[in-house]
KOLMI-914953 format. One line per field, with one value per residue (C-alpha): residue number from 1; x, y, z. Coordinates in nm, 2 decimals. Each point is the difference from the previous one (the first is absolute). Example, Ala and Ser with C-alpha at 12.3 -4.5 7.8 and 13.67 -1.06 7.14 Angstrom:
<pts>
num <- [1,2] $
X <- [1.23,0.14] $
Y <- [-0.45,0.34] $
Z <- [0.78,-0.07] $
</pts>
This chain:
<pts>
num <- [1,2,3,4,5,6,7,8,9,10,11,12,13,14,15,16,17,18,19,20,21,22,23,24,25,26,27,28,29,30,31,32,33,34,35,36,37,38,39,40,41,42,43,44,45,46,47,48,49,50,51,52,53,54,55,56,57,58,59,60,61,62,63,64,65,66,67,68,69,70,71,72,73,74,75,76,77,78,79,80,81,82,83,84,85,86,87,88,89,90,91,92,93,94,95,96,97,98,99,100,101,102,103,104,105,106,107,108,109,110,111,112,113,114,115,116,117,118,119,120,121,122,123,124,125,126,127,128,129,130,131,132,133,134,135,136,137,138,139,140,141,142,143,144,145,146,147,148,149,150,151,152,153,154,155,156,157,158,159,160,161,162,163,164,165,166,167,168,169,170,171,172,173,174,175,176,177,178,179,180,181,182,183,184,185,186,187,188,189,190,191,192,193,194,195,196,197,198,199,200,201,202,203,204,205,206,207,208,209,210,211,212,213,214,215,216,217,218,219,220,221,222,223,224,225,226,227,228,229,230,231,232,233,234,235,236,237,238,239,240,241,242,243,244,245,246,247,248,249,250,251,252,253,254,255,256,257,258,259,260,261,262,263,264,265,266,267,268,269,270,271,272,273,274,275,276,277,278,279,280,281,282,283,284,285,286,287,288,289,290,291,292,293,294,295,296,297,298,299,300,301,302,303,304,305,306,307,308,309,310,311,312,313,314,315,316,317,318,319,320,321,322,323,324,325,326,327,328,329,330,331,332,333,334,335,336,337,338,339,340,341,342,343,344] $
X <- [9.42,-0.01,0.31,-0.07,0.32,0.12,0.14,0.11,0.21,0.33,-0.08,0.11,0.37,0.21,0.36,0.15,-0.09,0.17,0.14,0.24,0.13,0.04,-0.21,-0.02,-0.20,-0.35,-0.08,-0.36,0.01,-0.24,0.16,-0.16,-0.35,0.13,0.14,-0.33,-0.19,0.23,-0.02,-0.38,0.00,0.26,-0.22,-0.32,-0.15,-0.33,-0.06,0.17,-0.25,-0.01,-0.15,-0.33,-0.02,-0.10,-0.08,0.15,-0.23,0.17,0.32,-0.14,-0.15,0.36,0.22,-0.06,-0.10,0.29,0.25,-0.15,0.02,0.37,0.06,-0.18,0.18,0.34,0.19,-0.14,0.09,0.35,0.06,-0.15,0.27,0.27,-0.03,0.32,-0.19,-0.17,0.32,0.01,-0.22,-0.16,0.16,-0.10,0.26,-0.19,-0.27,-0.24,0.09,-0.13,-0.14,-0.02,-0.33,-0.15,-0.35,0.11,0.13,0.30,0.03,0.36,0.02,0.30,-0.20,-0.30,0.20,0.13,-0.35,-0.13,0.29,0.20,0.32,0.25,-0.01,-0.32,0.07,-0.29,0.02,-0.18,-0.21,-0.05,-0.36,-0.11,0.15,-0.13,-0.35,-0.02,0.14,-0.28,-0.25,0.17,-0.06,-0.36,-0.07,0.14,-0.22,-0.30,0.07,-0.02,-0.32,-0.14,0.06,0.35,0.20,0.31,0.15,0.35,0.10,0.34,0.12,0.28,0.08,-0.11,-0.23,0.01,0.23,-0.23,-0.23,-0.31,0.21,0.36,0.23,0.32,0.16,-0.05,-0.38,-0.24,-0.35,-0.09,-0.14,-0.07,-0.20,-0.19,-0.09,-0.11,-0.22,-0.15,-0.10,-0.15,-0.19,-0.14,-0.16,0.26,-0.04,0.35,0.32,0.35,0.33,0.30,0.33,0.28,0.25,0.34,-0.07,-0.29,-0.30,0.00,-0.23,-0.27,0.02,-0.03,-0.30,-0.20,0.14,-0.31,-0.25,-0.17,-0.11,0.34,0.25,0.37,0.26,0.36,0.30,0.32,0.35,0.03,-0.03,0.27,0.25,-0.21,-0.17,-0.24,0.13,-0.26,-0.31,-0.07,0.07,-0.19,-0.17,-0.19,-0.34,-0.23,-0.16,-0.35,-0.26,0.29,0.16,0.07,-0.02,0.37,0.26,0.37,0.24,0.35,0.28,0.38,0.23,0.09,-0.35,-0.05,-0.33,-0.06,-0.02,-0.17,-0.27,-0.08,-0.07,-0.22,-0.20,-0.04,-0.12,-0.25,-0.13,-0.06,-0.17,-0.23,-0.09,-0.07,-0.26,0.13,-0.22,0.29,0.38,0.24,0.36,0.28,0.22,0.36,0.27,0.29,-0.01,0.21,0.35,0.16,-0.17,0.26,-0.16,-0.18,0.09,-0.22,0.10,-0.30,0.07,-0.19,-0.18,-0.12,-0.23,-0.18,-0.07,-0.12,-0.25,-0.13,-0.05,-0.18,-0.23,-0.09,-0.12,-0.30,-0.06,-0.06,0.35,0.14,0.38,0.19,0.36,0.22,0.38,0.27,0.33,0.18,-0.12,0.10,-0.19,-0.30,-0.22,0.06,-0.07,-0.31,-0.15,0.08,-0.24,-0.27,0.03,-0.02,-0.30,-0.17] $
Y <- [9.27,0.28,0.23,0.35,0.10,0.35,-0.03,0.36,-0.03,0.02,0.35,0.09,-0.06,0.23,0.07,0.08,0.04,0.16,-0.28,0.06,0.33,-0.11,-0.02,-0.38,-0.21,-0.06,-0.31,0.01,-0.13,-0.14,-0.35,-0.04,-0.03,-0.19,-0.27,-0.04,-0.02,-0.26,-0.21,0.01,-0.11,-0.27,-0.15,0.06,0.16,0.15,0.24,0.33,0.27,0.37,0.23,0.18,0.38,0.21,0.37,0.28,-0.05,-0.33,0.19,0.30,-0.24,-0.02,0.27,0.38,0.16,0.24,-0.28,-0.20,0.31,0.04,-0.37,0.04,0.32,-0.01,-0.15,0.25,0.29,-0.15,-0.01,0.34,0.14,-0.13,-0.24,-0.17,-0.11,-0.27,-0.20,0.04,-0.12,0.23,-0.03,0.24,0.22,0.21,-0.09,0.19,-0.11,0.11,0.36,0.01,0.04,-0.27,0.14,0.22,-0.18,0.18,0.09,-0.11,-0.36,-0.09,0.12,-0.19,-0.32,0.05,0.08,-0.34,-0.22,-0.12,-0.14,0.03,-0.37,0.00,0.14,0.13,-0.10,0.06,-0.31,0.02,0.13,-0.24,-0.30,0.10,0.07,-0.34,-0.16,0.15,-0.15,-0.34,0.04,0.12,-0.29,-0.25,0.14,-0.01,-0.37,-0.08,0.21,-0.22,-0.31,-0.13,-0.11,0.19,0.21,0.14,0.35,-0.03,0.35,0.24,0.26,-0.13,0.20,-0.04,0.30,0.24,0.21,0.20,0.28,-0.11,-0.25,-0.17,-0.34,-0.07,0.04,0.25,-0.13,-0.22,-0.32,-0.18,0.30,0.03,-0.37,0.02,0.31,-0.18,-0.29,0.24,0.18,-0.33,-0.07,-0.18,0.15,-0.07,-0.05,-0.08,0.08,-0.22,0.14,-0.26,0.21,0.05,0.37,0.15,0.10,0.36,0.12,-0.26,0.07,0.37,-0.04,-0.21,0.10,0.17,-0.24,-0.29,-0.19,-0.09,-0.18,0.04,-0.25,0.02,-0.23,0.19,0.10,0.22,0.37,0.10,-0.15,-0.08,0.20,0.19,0.08,0.25,-0.23,-0.36,-0.01,-0.24,0.28,0.13,-0.16,0.24,0.34,0.12,-0.25,-0.22,-0.06,-0.38,-0.05,0.03,-0.26,0.04,-0.29,0.13,-0.26,0.02,-0.06,-0.37,-0.12,-0.35,-0.18,-0.14,0.35,0.15,-0.27,0.09,0.35,-0.13,-0.20,0.32,0.19,-0.26,-0.04,0.37,0.00,-0.28,0.19,0.31,-0.20,0.08,-0.11,0.01,0.02,0.21,-0.13,0.24,-0.28,0.13,-0.26,0.20,-0.21,-0.25,-0.08,0.11,0.34,0.27,0.28,-0.18,-0.20,-0.30,-0.37,-0.17,-0.28,-0.09,-0.30,0.23,0.18,-0.32,-0.01,0.36,-0.07,-0.30,0.20,0.28,-0.26,-0.12,0.35,-0.09,0.35,0.12,0.13,0.26,-0.03,0.31,-0.03,0.24,-0.01,-0.26,0.08,-0.34,0.00,-0.35,-0.15,0.23,-0.20,-0.33,0.16,0.18,-0.29,-0.23,0.21,0.00,-0.37,-0.11,0.23,-0.14] $
Z <- [4.59,-0.25,-0.04,-0.12,-0.18,-0.07,-0.36,0.02,0.31,-0.19,-0.11,0.35,0.00,0.21,-0.10,0.34,0.36,0.30,0.23,0.28,-0.14,-0.36,-0.31,-0.08,-0.25,0.13,0.20,-0.11,-0.36,-0.25,0.02,0.34,-0.14,-0.30,0.22,0.19,-0.33,-0.14,0.31,0.00,-0.36,0.06,0.28,-0.19,0.31,-0.08,-0.29,-0.08,-0.12,-0.08,0.27,-0.05,-0.04,0.31,0.01,0.19,0.29,0.10,0.04,0.18,0.26,0.13,-0.16,0.00,-0.33,0.03,0.03,-0.29,-0.22,0.08,-0.09,-0.33,-0.10,0.16,-0.30,-0.25,0.24,0.03,-0.38,-0.05,0.22,-0.23,-0.30,0.12,0.31,-0.21,0.05,0.38,0.28,0.26,0.35,0.28,0.16,0.25,0.25,0.24,0.36,0.34,0.00,-0.38,-0.17,-0.22,-0.06,-0.29,-0.31,-0.13,-0.37,-0.02,-0.11,0.22,0.30,-0.11,-0.03,0.35,0.13,-0.12,0.08,0.31,-0.14,-0.29,-0.09,-0.21,-0.35,-0.19,-0.36,-0.33,0.06,0.37,-0.01,-0.27,0.18,0.34,-0.13,-0.17,0.32,0.20,-0.25,0.07,0.37,-0.05,-0.24,0.24,0.28,-0.23,-0.09,0.37,0.04,-0.28,0.20,-0.07,0.30,-0.10,-0.28,-0.06,-0.13,-0.17,-0.06,0.05,0.12,0.34,0.22,0.38,0.07,-0.19,0.22,-0.09,-0.14,-0.01,-0.17,0.11,0.04,-0.37,0.05,-0.16,0.04,0.30,-0.16,0.32,0.14,-0.33,0.01,0.37,-0.07,-0.30,0.22,0.25,-0.27,-0.13,0.34,0.21,0.34,0.13,-0.20,0.12,-0.17,0.09,-0.11,-0.01,-0.19,0.18,0.01,0.19,-0.21,0.13,-0.27,0.07,0.37,-0.05,-0.23,0.25,0.33,0.14,-0.15,0.19,-0.31,-0.15,0.22,-0.09,0.12,-0.11,0.07,-0.09,0.08,0.31,-0.11,0.24,-0.25,-0.31,-0.28,0.01,0.35,0.12,0.03,0.10,0.38,0.22,0.19,-0.31,0.05,-0.18,0.07,0.08,-0.12,-0.13,0.34,0.02,-0.38,-0.06,0.09,-0.06,0.06,-0.05,0.00,0.01,-0.29,-0.03,0.09,-0.13,-0.09,0.35,0.15,-0.30,0.01,0.36,-0.12,-0.28,0.26,0.21,-0.31,-0.11,0.35,0.02,-0.34,0.10,0.32,-0.21,-0.19,-0.35,-0.29,-0.25,0.00,-0.21,0.01,-0.09,-0.14,0.03,-0.06,0.14,0.32,-0.20,0.13,-0.33,-0.03,-0.06,0.19,0.28,0.31,0.08,-0.06,-0.15,-0.25,-0.31,0.16,0.28,-0.25,-0.05,0.37,-0.01,-0.28,0.18,0.32,-0.18,-0.15,0.35,0.08,-0.21,-0.14,-0.36,-0.08,-0.24,-0.05,-0.11,-0.12,0.19,0.05,-0.04,-0.16,-0.03,-0.36,-0.09,0.29,0.03,-0.24,0.18,0.34,-0.10,-0.18,0.29,0.21,-0.26,-0.08,0.36,0.05,-0.31] $
</pts>
């Protein structure tokens, strides 16, 4: 299995995020990807390669041009306001909510940041766009590797992606790598693609992108949004809209869920994906279901990830793995590579 590694990921390194009413050090740190890379190399699992270059069209297949332009220019606008801003990250402070207009992009940068974000926990840094752009190329390269005939490929990148929508960021995510990979598979001729999100947090961005489409099935196993971030999406009654009705499956689970109960949800997801008739699978591989994760609430153990990888292999689909969350930094490499090794 080839791993497409984002060697620029550390250029995105937020200083602080808003968490429970205080500015705290960021949970999403470069060491997350570093530990996964080190574990891949320690086990000599496959090869680690650079991603290929992809043009703007690959991004606009998922994200709006207006949003992409914001991501590409926000930091320069920030520093232009005040040279001292070069030592600060951008955090939003105002948002459009119900009855507010979003069709007109404001000139004020603070308003722009609020327009394109949904939380105050995702700092925008000097290297965010560079890191996110290269991460998208990792996802697209992994998808292309599967198109070329490989059984699986892994995109190892950060920042993660599954909370990013067509025109918004949040949850540490700026470009939706899983959605980009799924769309690339579709563009390459695969008639039906499934995205399986196993991160503790619901992949609200991925769901929103594909919610009215019948050609991409989205399944998510996650913490119940009544108590868990991102709160406002991920309920079981969200099954798709328009032509996409029936192509969305949410399986919210309570805090404290162990592997036995989680595995039943995985079986439900894979059964639905098989019924859908998917030609390929994209896995949003979040490792924050681990019992030691500091901001999540499931109770999976390291050995459980071996079982997950083996079960995903049994699905028999060409598979693109996309690295998402997981904030127990010391264990994230072991847990992620357990999935990949069991699959391989």
